[in-house]
BATOR-644282 format. One line per field, with one value per residue (C-alpha): residue in three letters; x, y, z. Coordinates in nm, 3 decimals. Example, Ala and Ser with C-alpha at 12.3 -4.5 7.8 and 13.67 -1.06 7.14 Angstrom:
# residues 2
resn (ala ser)
x (1.230 1.367)
y (-0.450 -0.106)
z (0.780 0.714)
END
This chain:
# residues 398
resn (met leu ser gly leu met asn phe leu arg ala cys phe arg pro arg ala asp arg tyr val his ala gly ser asp ala gly gly arg gln asp gly leu leu trp tyr lys asp thr gly gln his phe asn gly glu phe ser met ala val val gln ala asn asn leu leu glu asp gln ser gln leu glu ser gly cys leu ser leu gln glu ser gly pro tyr gly thr phe val gly ile tyr asp gly his gly gly pro glu thr ser arg phe ile asn glu his leu phe gln his leu lys arg phe thr thr glu his gln ser met ser val glu val ile arg lys ala phe gln ala thr glu glu gly phe val ser leu val ser arg asn trp pro met lys pro gln ile ala ala val gly ser cys cys leu val gly val ile cys ser gly ile leu tyr ile ala asn leu gly asp ser arg ala val leu gly arg leu val lys ala thr gly glu val leu pro ile gln leu ser ser glu his asn ala ser ile glu ser val arg gln glu leu tyr ser leu his pro asp asp ser gln ile val val leu lys his asn val trp arg val lys gly leu ile gln ile ser arg ser ile gly asp val tyr leu lys lys ala glu phe asn arg glu pro leu tyr gln lys phe arg leu arg glu pro phe arg arg pro ile leu ser ser glu pro ser ile ser val his gln leu gln leu gln asp gln phe ile ile phe ala ser asp gly leu trp glu his leu thr asn gln asp ala val asp ile val gln asn his pro arg ser gly ser ala arg arg leu val lys ala ala leu gln glu ala ala lys lys arg glu met arg tyr ser asp leu lys lys ile asp arg gly val arg arg his phe his asp asp ile thr val ile val val phe leu asp ser his leu val ser arg ala ser thr val lys ser pro asn leu ser val lys gly gly gly val asn leu arg leu asn thr leu ala pro cys thr thr pro pro thr asp ala ala thr ala)
x (0.000 0.284 0.450 0.119 0.090 0.447 0.375 0.066 0.263 0.538 0.275 0.131 0.466 0.618 0.793 0.544 0.687 0.622 0.253 0.348 0.533 0.284 0.371 0.096 0.157 0.066 0.393 0.591 0.911 1.141 1.265 1.624 1.662 1.611 1.626 1.317 1.363 1.185 1.459 1.254 0.907 0.734 0.578 0.401 0.727 0.975 1.118 1.183 1.371 1.301 1.478 1.431 1.659 1.533 1.748 1.494 1.287 0.985 1.051 1.014 1.074 0.768 0.748 0.533 0.529 0.194 0.162 -0.138 -0.429 -0.341 -0.703 -1.031 -1.162 -1.056 -1.001 -0.673 -0.422 -0.194 0.163 0.392 0.392 0.685 0.686 0.963 0.853 1.133 0.972 1.130 1.022 0.811 0.647 0.298 0.341 0.519 0.253 -0.022 0.135 0.170 -0.204 -0.336 -0.110 -0.162 -0.538 -0.546 -0.340 -0.591 -0.881 -0.729 -0.616 -0.980 -1.100 -0.844 -0.870 -0.490 -0.161 -0.006 0.204 -0.119 -0.258 0.058 0.062 -0.302 -0.233 0.052 -0.168 -0.458 -0.220 -0.078 -0.426 -0.534 -0.241 -0.297 -0.656 -0.525 -0.295 -0.587 -0.800 -0.521 -0.371 -0.566 -0.453 -0.124 0.021 0.365 0.222 0.258 0.637 0.625 0.689 0.817 1.012 0.818 0.971 0.740 0.802 0.527 0.592 0.306 0.304 0.684 0.704 0.863 0.733 0.948 0.805 0.999 0.983 1.294 1.618 1.533 1.675 1.598 1.893 1.862 2.116 2.168 2.375 2.642 2.647 2.989 3.165 2.919 2.930 2.618 2.612 2.410 2.163 2.007 1.641 1.518 1.568 1.658 1.541 1.809 1.956 2.308 2.260 2.349 2.061 1.810 1.946 1.918 1.559 1.478 1.646 1.444 1.116 1.188 1.384 1.287 1.421 1.800 1.769 1.572 1.874 2.127 2.461 2.438 2.708 2.844 2.504 2.272 1.919 1.598 1.532 1.804 1.561 1.540 1.756 1.487 1.293 0.997 0.793 0.454 0.363 0.596 0.286 0.458 0.665 0.374 0.089 0.165 -0.133 0.051 0.380 0.291 0.236 0.194 0.433 0.778 0.980 1.261 1.021 0.867 0.991 1.044 0.843 0.524 0.557 0.324 0.393 0.475 0.846 0.844 0.668 0.469 0.502 0.690 0.954 0.819 1.010 0.905 1.134 1.073 1.230 1.488 1.598 1.930 1.760 1.826 1.690 1.598 1.716 1.471 1.611 1.584 1.884 2.001 2.148 2.298 2.470 2.704 2.703 2.757 2.526 2.800 2.863 2.495 2.459 2.773 2.644 2.315 2.474 2.751 2.531 2.217 1.889 1.756 1.856 1.971 1.803 1.934 2.284 2.266 2.153 2.435 2.692 2.565 2.579 2.933 3.034 2.861 3.053 3.382 3.330 3.297 3.596 3.389 3.300 2.980 2.895 2.910 2.696 2.424 2.402 2.308 1.937 1.697 1.708 2.078 2.136 2.025 2.362 2.531 2.295 1.943 1.648 1.729 1.475 1.566 1.347 1.522 1.290 1.425 1.301 1.237 1.203 0.933 0.720 0.795 0.683 0.349 0.030 -0.105 -0.441 -0.297 -0.459 -0.246 -0.306 -0.276 0.021 0.076 0.388 0.460 0.825 0.887 0.574 0.379 0.003 -0.107 -0.448 -0.590 -0.522 -0.294 -0.081 0.241 0.304 0.488 0.570 0.916 1.049 1.127 1.501 1.507 1.294 1.593 1.808 1.579)
y (0.000 0.238 0.175 0.247 0.579 0.672 0.598 0.819 1.106 1.074 1.099 1.414 1.589 1.519 1.819 2.046 1.998 1.624 1.690 1.761 1.432 1.182 0.822 0.666 0.436 0.706 0.887 0.573 0.725 0.670 0.896 0.901 1.182 1.509 1.328 1.199 1.001 0.787 0.608 0.497 0.513 0.495 0.795 0.828 0.886 0.667 0.638 0.901 0.954 1.211 1.337 1.620 1.724 1.971 2.251 2.506 2.467 2.425 2.274 2.559 2.349 2.174 1.958 1.715 1.471 1.403 1.140 1.037 1.257 1.627 1.744 1.695 1.468 1.107 1.176 1.346 1.463 1.231 1.305 1.404 1.717 1.812 2.103 2.241 2.519 2.682 2.897 3.187 3.377 3.075 2.768 2.908 3.002 2.685 2.477 2.676 2.619 2.248 2.227 2.449 2.489 2.143 2.165 2.496 2.342 2.055 2.302 2.514 2.207 2.094 2.434 2.448 2.071 2.051 2.137 2.471 2.765 2.959 2.686 2.694 3.075 3.083 2.821 3.034 3.346 3.174 3.041 3.389 3.542 3.272 3.339 3.717 3.649 3.435 3.720 3.965 3.738 3.675 4.027 4.147 3.845 3.756 4.046 3.882 3.642 3.932 3.882 3.509 3.391 3.107 3.030 2.806 2.568 2.349 2.089 1.931 1.643 1.584 1.436 1.435 1.804 1.941 2.269 2.445 2.735 2.918 3.198 3.254 3.056 2.686 2.509 2.237 2.072 1.823 1.543 1.486 1.198 1.274 0.951 1.009 1.028 0.867 1.185 1.332 1.711 1.937 2.174 2.427 2.463 2.722 3.098 3.221 3.543 3.638 3.986 3.837 3.791 4.103 4.060 4.042 4.367 4.532 4.412 4.565 4.895 4.911 4.833 5.092 5.372 5.623 5.412 5.420 5.186 4.911 4.682 4.735 4.564 4.466 4.257 4.165 4.034 4.205 4.237 4.387 4.696 4.562 4.293 3.988 3.825 3.697 3.928 3.698 3.477 3.364 3.561 3.829 4.046 4.320 4.398 4.372 4.562 4.883 4.836 4.548 4.735 4.917 4.861 4.615 4.442 4.415 4.730 4.536 4.470 4.817 5.053 5.421 5.542 5.389 5.228 5.277 4.954 4.602 4.561 4.182 3.993 3.669 3.625 3.298 3.243 2.958 2.757 2.469 2.182 1.897 1.599 1.403 1.039 1.136 1.321 1.093 1.268 1.602 1.716 1.953 2.106 2.401 2.632 2.453 2.188 2.426 2.624 2.326 2.141 2.259 2.145 1.912 1.771 1.686 1.530 1.318 1.185 1.077 0.932 0.736 0.550 0.332 0.516 0.408 0.654 0.926 1.210 1.091 1.064 1.425 1.548 1.357 1.504 1.856 1.792 1.656 1.976 2.186 1.998 2.037 2.415 2.430 2.197 1.934 1.571 1.478 1.239 1.530 1.754 1.488 1.504 1.875 1.933 2.137 2.509 2.506 2.308 2.616 2.778 2.504 2.453 2.533 2.297 2.090 1.926 1.713 1.528 1.333 1.241 0.975 0.981 0.647 0.725 0.464 0.614 0.981 0.939 0.771 0.966 1.180 1.002 0.672 0.621 0.539 0.522 0.850 0.883 1.166 1.194 1.492 1.553 1.480 1.267 1.572 1.562 1.917 2.035 2.311 2.666 2.540 2.825 2.769 2.964 3.291 3.453 3.589 3.783 3.542 3.512 3.380 3.625 3.832 3.537 3.358)
z (0.000 0.085 -0.252 -0.426 -0.241 -0.337 -0.705 -0.685 -0.532 -0.794 -1.067 -0.908 -0.877 -1.217 -1.376 -1.550 -1.900 -1.882 -1.939 -2.299 -2.355 -2.487 -2.416 -2.630 -2.925 -3.181 -3.106 -3.180 -3.044 -2.750 -2.472 -2.345 -2.093 -2.283 -2.618 -2.799 -3.119 -3.375 -3.566 -3.863 -4.010 -4.348 -4.521 -4.857 -5.046 -4.856 -4.505 -4.237 -3.912 -3.636 -3.325 -3.074 -2.789 -2.529 -2.388 -2.261 -1.943 -2.170 -2.512 -2.761 -3.075 -3.215 -3.526 -3.718 -4.007 -4.173 -4.445 -4.649 -4.747 -4.774 -4.801 -4.618 -4.896 -4.943 -5.315 -5.219 -5.314 -5.113 -5.011 -4.723 -4.504 -4.278 -4.031 -3.808 -3.570 -3.369 -3.102 -2.912 -2.602 -2.503 -2.656 -2.722 -3.089 -3.197 -3.020 -3.191 -3.535 -3.459 -3.394 -3.671 -3.978 -4.130 -4.073 -4.260 -4.540 -4.574 -4.583 -4.859 -5.056 -5.048 -5.171 -5.455 -5.523 -5.557 -5.385 -5.484 -5.369 -5.313 -5.084 -4.870 -4.856 -4.744 -4.474 -4.333 -4.342 -4.165 -3.896 -3.837 -3.816 -3.573 -3.343 -3.356 -3.246 -2.962 -2.853 -2.862 -2.642 -2.392 -2.386 -2.073 -1.862 -2.025 -2.228 -2.259 -2.518 -2.763 -2.744 -2.825 -3.181 -3.394 -3.707 -3.943 -4.200 -4.409 -4.678 -4.887 -5.129 -5.373 -5.725 -5.748 -5.658 -5.341 -5.200 -4.939 -4.737 -4.468 -4.212 -4.000 -3.991 -3.979 -4.283 -4.537 -4.716 -5.001 -5.048 -5.423 -5.559 -5.820 -6.023 -6.174 -5.836 -5.593 -5.381 -5.228 -5.251 -5.019 -5.181 -4.946 -5.037 -4.788 -4.785 -4.437 -4.277 -4.027 -3.983 -3.984 -4.361 -4.564 -4.812 -4.523 -4.378 -4.718 -4.749 -4.409 -4.504 -4.827 -4.645 -4.372 -4.544 -4.275 -3.987 -3.947 -3.646 -3.822 -3.770 -3.492 -3.427 -3.061 -2.888 -3.232 -3.346 -3.595 -3.455 -3.591 -3.374 -3.146 -3.025 -3.251 -3.516 -3.751 -3.984 -4.054 -3.822 -3.700 -3.387 -3.242 -3.258 -3.055 -3.368 -3.612 -3.447 -3.256 -3.021 -2.854 -2.814 -2.493 -2.123 -1.962 -2.205 -2.045 -2.106 -2.279 -2.571 -2.596 -2.865 -2.784 -3.083 -3.228 -3.571 -3.867 -4.058 -3.936 -3.855 -3.896 -4.177 -4.180 -4.559 -4.624 -4.890 -5.103 -5.363 -5.589 -5.691 -5.934 -5.758 -5.959 -5.950 -5.788 -5.499 -5.200 -4.889 -4.731 -4.388 -4.215 -3.894 -3.659 -3.641 -3.326 -3.559 -3.817 -3.542 -3.503 -3.838 -4.195 -4.474 -4.601 -4.251 -4.213 -4.560 -4.508 -4.174 -4.332 -4.645 -4.472 -4.223 -4.230 -4.271 -3.935 -3.663 -3.907 -3.718 -3.381 -3.530 -3.650 -3.309 -3.139 -3.380 -3.303 -2.926 -2.957 -3.136 -2.868 -2.596 -2.783 -2.810 -2.431 -2.382 -2.209 -2.269 -2.451 -2.166 -1.918 -2.141 -2.143 -1.763 -1.763 -1.703 -1.915 -1.855 -1.765 -2.087 -2.287 -2.204 -2.409 -2.702 -2.824 -2.857 -3.166 -3.396 -3.699 -3.950 -4.227 -4.514 -4.752 -5.111 -5.276 -5.649 -5.721 -5.442 -5.518 -5.880 -5.802 -5.855 -5.575 -5.616 -5.486 -5.147 -4.842 -4.466 -4.278 -4.044 -3.796 -3.581 -3.356 -3.268 -2.902 -2.899 -2.781 -2.772 -2.694 -2.592 -2.810 -2.686 -2.411 -2.282 -2.096 -1.776 -1.829 -1.498 -1.578 -1.877 -2.164 -2.220 -2.575 -2.769 -2.871 -2.970 -3.214)
END
């Protein structure tokens, strides 16, 4: 009886973040400390591998892989959807995207009766509008939600075509086989929106010609308005709508002068690629991975090992590099708990999607079972808001 009571008490006093780790069979992954992984699975166009390692007190990275029907009608089209959502300032926005973006995509695919750039753009817009509404409703009780945002990287494979849509600085890299040499070359598919990139700064200057402080070099890092590195996102409403850039928002986020036009954009960069026979795989990852690995490093790791466990292998390689930079052992880094771990590396999410040519080329009308996997095995309740009692520390470092 005593042991039963102790088990009950342990269940009651689990760390708060554990409520968002779903242990059911639909997740299909495994947990090893702060690492969650699903070494292998089958999607409409081949195999896949996923891994997530937590660094923040509350996991701010969210992700998903959806395979099967991409519309609300059984007639299709069918294909694969991948989403990487790297939150900053808190987990609310990335969680919101994880619950709503794919549903919007299915709705617009149904309306248009096909997959297209326009369908993806509308899905992003509807997700942004939904989160702005959430901020408006919660502003009186929780104004700091206006300073929470997320990068958003999406890949859709349908009828042999790959669509890549991106906001922020997550990255998609294609591994393409060179038949003559047997090498696999990395091809970066996503456009990044980070003020450290000269072309992004020039874009901001051209959009805000009357604002000499639109980008500021602060502690050797370029930041938009001295606050945030990315120039496009979902959320970050405090830099899009002036009515939310005021008290009681924390002073660190408030601008001295009101702004007339949105400072950040929610318009994604979208590209379309006809997949080729020599296209082997695509690595989708939050910037926590690319901070430590080059595109070539990542492609080599995937190419030179078995498919199973590819994502976990990439995460481990990044953590080993993070440990090396701090002159410590990887085994010691793994012992550091979440929260403190953020001083050594960011949350890292990786999804490796392998492309099997005979599956990629099949018609999008071919029916297949629906599969849904959320990175980290999370199963979030709609409109769940994480506690926010202290000023977010990551909003300026996204």
